[in-house]
ZADRENSE-149544 format. One record per residue (C-alpha): x, y, z; residue in one letter; chain. Coordinates in Angstrom, 1 decimal, decimal comma. Layout:
BEGIN
+--------+--------+--------+------+------+
:      u :      v :      w : code : unit :
+--------+--------+--------+------+------+
:      X :      Y :      Z :    A :    A :
...
+--------+--------+--------+------+------+
***
This chain:
BEGIN
+--------+--------+--------+------+------+
:      u :      v :      w : code : unit :
+--------+--------+--------+------+------+
:   -7,6 :   92,7 :  157,9 :    M :    A :
:   -5,4 :   95,5 :  156,4 :    S :    A :
:   -2,6 :   94,5 :  158,9 :    D :    A :
:   -2,7 :   90,9 :  157,7 :    L :    A :
:   -2,4 :   92,0 :  154,1 :    Q :    A :
:    0,6 :   94,2 :  154,9 :    T :    A :
:    2,4 :   91,4 :  156,7 :    K :    A :
:    1,5 :   89,0 :  153,9 :    L :    A :
:    2,7 :   91,4 :  151,3 :    G :    A :
:    6,0 :   92,1 :  153,0 :    S :    A :
:    6,5 :   88,4 :  153,4 :    G :    A :
:    5,9 :   87,8 :  149,7 :    M :    A :
:    8,3 :   90,6 :  148,8 :    N :    A :
:   11,0 :   89,1 :  150,9 :    K :    A :
:   10,3 :   85,7 :  149,3 :    L :    A :
:   10,6 :   87,2 :  145,8 :    Q :    A :
:   13,8 :   89,0 :  146,8 :    E :    A :
:   15,2 :   85,7 :  148,0 :    G :    A :
:   14,3 :   84,0 :  144,8 :    I :    A :
:   15,9 :   86,8 :  142,7 :    E :    A :
:   19,1 :   86,6 :  144,7 :    Q :    A :
:   19,1 :   82,8 :  144,3 :    G :    A :
:   18,7 :   83,2 :  140,5 :    K :    A :
:   21,5 :   85,7 :  140,4 :    M :    A :
:   23,8 :   83,4 :  142,4 :    K :    A :
:   22,9 :   80,5 :  140,2 :    L :    A :
:   23,7 :   82,5 :  137,0 :    Q :    A :
:   27,0 :   83,6 :  138,5 :    V :    A :
:   27,8 :   80,0 :  139,5 :    A :    A :
:   27,0 :   78,8 :  135,9 :    Q :    A :
:   29,1 :   81,5 :  134,4 :    E :    A :
:   32,0 :   80,5 :  136,7 :    I :    A :
:   31,6 :   76,9 :  135,8 :    A :    A :
:   31,6 :   77,8 :  132,1 :    Q :    A :
:   34,7 :   79,9 :  132,5 :    L :    A :
:   36,5 :   77,1 :  134,3 :    K :    A :
:   35,5 :   74,6 :  131,6 :    K :    A :
:   36,8 :   76,9 :  128,9 :    G :    A :
:   40,0 :   77,4 :  130,9 :    M :    A :
:   40,5 :   73,7 :  131,1 :    Q :    A :
:   40,1 :   73,4 :  127,4 :    V :    A :
:   42,7 :   76,1 :  126,8 :    Q :    A :
:   45,1 :   74,5 :  129,3 :    M :    A :
:   44,7 :   71,2 :  127,5 :    Q :    A :
:   45,4 :   72,7 :  124,1 :    K :    A :
:   48,4 :   74,5 :  125,5 :    K :    A :
:   49,7 :   71,3 :  127,0 :    A :    A :
:   49,3 :   69,5 :  123,7 :    E :    A :
:   51,3 :   72,2 :  121,9 :    V :    A :
:   54,0 :   72,2 :  124,5 :    L :    A :
:   54,3 :   68,4 :  124,4 :    L :    A :
:   54,6 :   68,5 :  120,6 :    E :    A :
:   57,3 :   71,2 :  120,9 :    V :    A :
:   59,2 :   69,1 :  123,4 :    G :    A :
:   59,0 :   66,1 :  121,1 :    Q :    A :
:   60,2 :   68,1 :  118,1 :    Q :    A :
:   63,1 :   69,5 :  120,1 :    V :    A :
:   64,1 :   66,0 :  121,2 :    Y :    A :
:   63,9 :   64,7 :  117,6 :    V :    A :
:   65,9 :   67,7 :  116,3 :    Q :    A :
:   68,6 :   67,4 :  119,0 :    L :    A :
:   69,0 :   63,7 :  118,1 :    R :    A :
:   69,2 :   64,6 :  114,4 :    G :    A :
:   70,9 :   67,6 :  112,9 :    N :    A :
:   70,3 :   70,4 :  115,5 :    G :    A :
:   67,5 :   72,6 :  116,6 :    V :    A :
:   65,6 :   74,6 :  114,0 :    N :    A :
:   64,4 :   77,6 :  116,0 :    E :    A :
:   62,1 :   79,0 :  113,2 :    A :    A :
:   60,0 :   75,8 :  113,1 :    S :    A :
:   59,7 :   75,8 :  116,9 :    L :    A :
:   58,7 :   79,5 :  117,1 :    K :    A :
:   55,9 :   78,7 :  114,6 :    E :    A :
:   54,7 :   75,8 :  116,7 :    M :    A :
:   54,7 :   77,9 :  119,9 :    I :    A :
:   52,8 :   80,9 :  118,4 :    A :    A :
:   49,3 :   79,7 :  119,6 :    P :    A :
:   50,5 :   79,2 :  123,2 :    V :    A :
:   50,4 :   83,0 :  123,8 :    Q :    A :
:   46,7 :   83,1 :  122,7 :    E :    A :
:   46,0 :   80,2 :  125,1 :    F :    A :
:   47,8 :   82,1 :  127,9 :    D :    A :
:   45,8 :   85,3 :  127,3 :    V :    A :
:   42,5 :   83,3 :  127,3 :    A :    A :
:   43,4 :   81,5 :  130,5 :    I :    A :
:   44,4 :   84,8 :  132,2 :    Y :    A :
:   41,2 :   86,6 :  131,2 :    Q :    A :
:   39,1 :   83,7 :  132,4 :    A :    A :
:   40,8 :   83,6 :  135,8 :    R :    A :
:   40,5 :   87,4 :  136,1 :    K :    A :
:   36,7 :   87,2 :  135,3 :    R :    A :
:   36,2 :   84,4 :  137,8 :    I :    A :
:   37,9 :   86,5 :  140,5 :    V :    A :
:   35,7 :   89,5 :  139,6 :    E :    A :
:   32,5 :   87,3 :  139,8 :    L :    A :
:   33,5 :   85,8 :  143,1 :    Q :    A :
:   34,3 :   89,3 :  144,5 :    K :    A :
:   30,9 :   90,6 :  143,4 :    Q :    A :
:   29,2 :   87,9 :  145,4 :    Q :    A :
:   31,5 :   88,3 :  148,3 :    G :    A :
:   32,4 :   84,6 :  148,0 :    E :    A :
:   35,6 :   83,1 :  149,2 :    K :    A :
:   37,8 :   82,4 :  146,2 :    A :    A :
:   40,0 :   79,5 :  145,6 :    T :    A :
:   43,6 :   79,6 :  144,6 :    C :    A :
:   44,9 :   77,8 :  141,5 :    E :    A :
:   46,1 :   75,0 :  143,9 :    C :    A :
:   42,6 :   74,6 :  145,3 :    G :    A :
:   43,3 :   76,3 :  148,6 :    G :    A :
:   40,7 :   78,6 :  150,1 :    P :    A :
:   41,2 :   82,4 :  149,9 :    L :    A :
:   39,4 :   85,4 :  151,3 :    S :    A :
:   39,6 :   89,0 :  150,3 :    I :    A :
:   41,8 :   89,8 :  153,3 :    N :    A :
:   44,4 :   87,1 :  152,5 :    D :    A :
:   47,6 :   88,4 :  150,9 :    K :    A :
:   48,8 :   84,9 :  150,0 :    F :    A :
:   47,4 :   81,4 :  149,7 :    C :    A :
:   47,9 :   79,5 :  152,9 :    G :    A :
:   48,4 :   76,3 :  151,0 :    S :    A :
:   51,0 :   77,2 :  148,3 :    C :    A :
:   52,1 :   80,7 :  149,1 :    G :    A :
:   51,0 :   82,3 :  145,8 :    K :    A :
:   49,7 :   85,9 :  145,9 :    P :    A :
:   46,0 :   86,3 :  146,2 :    N :    A :
:   44,6 :   87,1 :  142,7 :    P :    A :
:   41,7 :   89,0 :  144,2 :    M :    A :
:   44,1 :   91,6 :  145,5 :    L :    A :
:   45,8 :   91,8 :  142,1 :    A :    A :
:   42,5 :   92,8 :  140,5 :    V :    A :
:   42,1 :   95,6 :  143,1 :    E :    A :
:   45,5 :   97,1 :  142,2 :    N :    A :
:   44,5 :   99,7 :  139,7 :    E :    A :
:   47,7 :  101,8 :  139,3 :    G :    A :
:   49,4 :  103,0 :  136,2 :    E :    A :
:   49,3 :  100,4 :  133,4 :    T :    A :
:   51,1 :   99,9 :  130,1 :    V :    A :
:   50,6 :   97,4 :  127,3 :    N :    A :
:   52,7 :   94,3 :  127,2 :    C :    A :
:   55,2 :   94,3 :  124,4 :    I :    A :
:   54,2 :   90,8 :  123,4 :    S :    A :
:   50,5 :   90,2 :  124,1 :    C :    A :
:   49,2 :   93,8 :  124,5 :    N :    A :
:   47,5 :   93,0 :  127,8 :    E :    A :
:   47,3 :   95,9 :  130,3 :    H :    A :
:   49,9 :   95,3 :  133,0 :    I :    A :
:   51,3 :   97,3 :  135,9 :    D :    A :
:   53,8 :   99,9 :  134,7 :    K :    A :
:   56,5 :   98,6 :  137,2 :    N :    A :
:   56,2 :   94,9 :  136,1 :    S :    A :
:   59,4 :   93,3 :  135,0 :    T :    A :
:   57,5 :   90,4 :  133,4 :    Y :    A :
:   54,0 :   90,2 :  132,0 :    C :    A :
:   51,7 :   88,1 :  134,3 :    P :    A :
:   49,8 :   86,9 :  131,2 :    V :    A :
:   52,5 :   85,7 :  128,7 :    C :    A :
:   55,7 :   85,8 :  130,9 :    G :    A :
:   57,7 :   87,9 :  128,5 :    I :    A :
:   60,2 :   90,3 :  130,0 :    K :    A :
:   59,3 :   93,9 :  129,5 :    Q :    A :
:   61,8 :   96,4 :  128,1 :    S :    A :
:   63,1 :   98,7 :  130,8 :    G :    A :
:   65,7 :   99,0 :  133,4 :    E :    A :
+--------+--------+--------+------+------+
***
């Protein structure tokens, strides 16, 4: 009788562990979906601002010339969108790494932790970029932590001062 209780107890423990793992995976999947949705919203807002800037440049070129000051004002929120998009992508990669999942590239191609580049589009694997924890400095424009040897910021694209 005791043997039966032990087997039944261990079976129940395994079942409970499986349920807990399932809950964790579901929570991570929900967080990833939420991050992706937020990223899409930010990308849409960025596209709208860039479209408006393009239209203003066209109107100004057709008229009396380009007014840089007004264009710089219009472009100011784009950097905030870029930072939000970058941080969401970074968090998604971290969550996928935690679960040992295969990640997907921006183009939709499958990536694994061992891939250096995407097989579909050739872009570097973002999961490897997260692992690279060398010396960092703050970007001169967006203040994001970037690799010390970076010529350009991967978040906002601004050239860093240096050689």
